[in-house]
C-alpha positions, 0 to 999 in steps of 0.5 A: 540786420540782413533781414531788415535790409531785405524787407523793404525790397520784398515790400517793393516787389510785392507792391509791383506785383499788386500793381501788375495784377491790378493792371491785368485786372484793369485790362480784363475789365476793359476787354469785358467793357469792350465786349459789353459795348459790342453787345450793346451795339448789337442790341441797338442794331437789333432794336433798329431792325425790330423797329424797321420790321415793325414799320414793314409789318404796319405797311403790310397791314395797311396794304392788306386793308387796302386790298381787302377794301378793293376786293370788297368793292370788286365784289360789289361791282360784280354783284351789281353787274350780275343783277344788271345781266339778270334784269336784261335776261328777263327783258330778253325773255319778255321780248322773246315771248312778245315776238312769239305772240306777234308771230302767232298773230301774223300766222293767224292773219295770214290764214285768215287772208288765205281763207278770205281769198278762197271765199272770194274765189268761191264767190266769183266762181258761183257768180255772187253779187259784186257788192259781196265781193267788194265787201270781202275785198275791203275785209282783205285790205283791212287784214293786209293793213293789220298784217303790215302793222304787225310786221312793223311791230315785229321788225321793231321788236327784232331791233329792240332784241338786237339792242338788248343783246348788245347791252348784254354782251357789253355787261358780260364783258364788264363782268369778265373784267371785274371778275379778273379777266384781263382781255376786254372785248371792245366791240360794243363798249362805248367810251364817249369822246368827252371822257377821252379828251378830259383824260388827255387834259389831265395827263397833259397837265403833268407834262414837263418836257415834250408831248405829242398830241393827235385829235380828229379836229382842231376844235377838239384842242379847245378842250385840252386848254393848251395855253395852261401847259407849262411854257417849257413843254414842247408840243407837237400837235396834228389834227384836221384843219379846214382853212376855209372855215373861219372858226378853224382859221381863227383857232389855228392862228390862236394856237400858232401864237403860242411859242411852244406849239408846232401844229400840222394838218392830219386828214385821217380823223381816226385817232386820239393820241397823247404821249407825255414825256415818253412816260405815259401814253393814251391812244384811242382809235375811233370805231364804227359807232360815234361812242365806240372807241378802243382806248389804251392808257399805260405808263409801261415803258415797253408799251409806250416804246411799241406805240412810238413808231405809230405815233411818229408815223402819224406826225410824219404823214401830217402836213405843215401849215403855211 
């Protein structure tokens, strides 16, 4: 009877142990599940990282392709410039040869003149007839005219040679720029005024807040189409204005009618300036020749800051228009 009485109690303990074991197993499984979930999260993170890396690799590949295209373009430019220099060198050599021939002709004529003068002197000394002397004088005059013509041709050839040498220097500078040299000699580089004004207008159209403009003459402002600039943009303009000219007076009245423009008289007529919002700058200085301009275009904040004092100096030196 005792055994029968204890048997249900043993079964109950056995069940409890089984339940306890099952609970432990469930906890273990939960722990394993959490570990697996962490692993899955890590795998998903890794997958995202792989996708980012793939996109970065694709971007790098695109950049490499663009750089390769740019290098190919530079190589084509260098080849074209080298061909141009070769052609100019051949032209210079041809001119040198022509100059040598002209020099030889001049020397020959000078010797002929010298011989004729000696002949005349000899004829005079021997009292040859006057008609013979006059004939010789005419021959000398003809030779002198030919000599002057040849000297004129020689001067023209010298001028042509100087022009070719300037063009050669310009091409060498362009070749140096295309080959990677960062320092440009602007002495003989021609950048026309209309290209500068076109670039200024392009920059001006992106203005948001404030611009400072300087041009040599008020007529140049017509190219900038100031009336197309956003009305929220404050414009400070300095240029030369001749109030005695009807066209200048009319243009001044037209620009002053715009609420967002302050215009002043600047007499130097030596520069082109466009400072856009203190973020972008075009600064051009007029050289000795009509088309020779030193042009700087930059968005570098330190560059813009450096030129700020020069820009403000021009504005402060300008006179208000009554």
